[in-house]
Structure formats: structure tokens, C-alpha cells
C-alpha positions, 0 to 999 in steps of 0.5 A: 089827698089834701092835707089840711093844718089843723088849726093852722098848724096846732102841733107846730105853732100857736093854733088859729093865728095869723102867724101859726098859718103863716108857719104852715104856708112857709112849709108848703101848706095849702089848706087849713082847718080853723075854727070860728066863733063870734064876738060880742060885737058879732065879728067872726072870730078864729078860736077854738075854745069858748074863752081864751084861757088856755091859749092866752093864759088869761080867761076872756070869754069870746061871746062876752069880748069885742073883736078889738079887745081879743085882737090885743091878747097873746095867744102863745100861752100854749106855744112855750117855744114860739119866738117871743118876738112874734106876737099872736092876737086872736084875729077875725076870719076876715083878717086872717084870710086877707093876710093868708091870701095864698091859701087854696082852701079853708074848712071853717069849722063853726062853734055854737053857743045856742040857737040865736047864736047859730041864727047870728054866725049864719048871718054873718057868714052870708055877709062875708061870703055873698056870693058863690063866687066868694066861696071858692076857698071855703067849706063851713063845717059844724057838729051842730046840725040845727046851725048847718040847716040855718046856714042853708036856709040863709045862704044856700051857696055857702058849701057846708060840711058835717063833722062827726065822731059817728058813722051813722052821721053820714045819712044826716050829712047827705040829708042836709045837702052837705058837701063834706063829711068830716069824721074822727080817725077813730072811725074810719074804715075802708067801707065807710069811705066807700059809703062816703063817696057813694053819697058824693061826698068828701071825705075828710078825716081828723086828727091824723098825726101818725105817719103809719096812719097817714099811709093807710088813709092814702091807701084807702083813698081818703080825700083829705086829712087834718093834722097838727103837724103839716111838715111831717104830713106833707112831704109824706103825702108827696112822696106817696103821691109820687110813688103811685 
């Protein structure tokens, strides 16, 4: 079972930042789930929210700000215990992947605001990952089925995944040609996992922060989980793997 750090390591370090991902890497993390938005100059930005207030303490709309402006902000506002010496700008995806090159895999969750935005994001992802060989580490996921359709039309070589809080969405994930079905922890059951696997999809569960639940999902043969606390989850999953 793979362990993906949620937004890097959101419970331990500033989320969706280079520093936060490196914190996870230093603790043995190989896989991360991060969020993507488009800036005003159509750069792919790593940020969950539509604006920067929660993470940076100042409000700037991502889609109305240039990438260079966002890089100068400090994403530590929601992580008061993070060392003051470590600044955490809002990075571009290209920059983050270059600076965290040792990572083996990414779930790239796209946040969309409109249908035109979906078109632009799909085009930018196609430019960043133009060939199948560029996609070995990634799966692009989203709640937005329209975006996933647009991505398939423009870049069918990019692996995709549907994010959902409803078990009934499995049929949509399969119809869309997704490889991943990313489901909320509250709806996971052994029967649903079997259905996902019967469709040939990777079952990824978010967000899992309790050791007892991690043990249960391991027993149910979930393919991966997403957690805010990789420092807790990684050694636990390692022990469970060695015990089988």
C-alpha cells in the first residue's frame, strides 16, 4: 500500500510548498498528493484554495495573480510552528517537481473554476507533459468530470483519476477511462474496494490520519492512502507490510 502525503505533509509542514514536500522526503516519503490551479499568466500553480488568505495570511486570488507574485508570498500562516528561517512561497508545479526530483509519484488534483479554465489547464498540462514518457510519475485527478474529459481529448497519454465522495461515481470513473478512483475515507467499504478493483482501477483513499484506520485499509487491500501525517503513516505501513 502506497502512502501519499496530503498536500505534501499538511499536518506537519506548510502545505503544497517545496519545503513541505522536502520535509516529507526527509522522512521517507515517496509519493505526494498536491493541488493545482492556474495563475493569471497561465502557469500551473501548486495551491489548494482559490486565494492565499488561509495559507499566507494575505488575500490574493490565484487566477488573478501572476506566478512571480505568488512565489514571493509566504505560505507559513497556517503552520505557526514551522521554523521562521524557512520561507515557503507558492510554487509552480514545474519548479516543485524539479526541486523534489527524488519523489516517485504524484497525484495532481486539479481545481477548476469554469469550463474555459478547464480548457486552459488541460492545454498547460499537455505542454508540461507532452509525451507518455513524461508521465511516468503522475496521475492527474479532479472532482470535475468535464475537465477530465477535456484532458483526455487534448492529452490522452496523461493518466487520469476521478476524485469523489460518492461510491456511485465509480461508473463515471470507468466510463471516463480513469486509472484511479480517489474516494473519501468515510465511504470506503471492503465491497466498494472489490468493485473498484474489478473495474481495473487503482483505489486511493483520502484523508486517513488514524493509525487504526490505516491498519483496516491495509487489511482491505487498498492500493494507496493519502494522509496529513506521513511521519506516522510510513513506519506503520512498513511494519504492516513486514508482518504479512
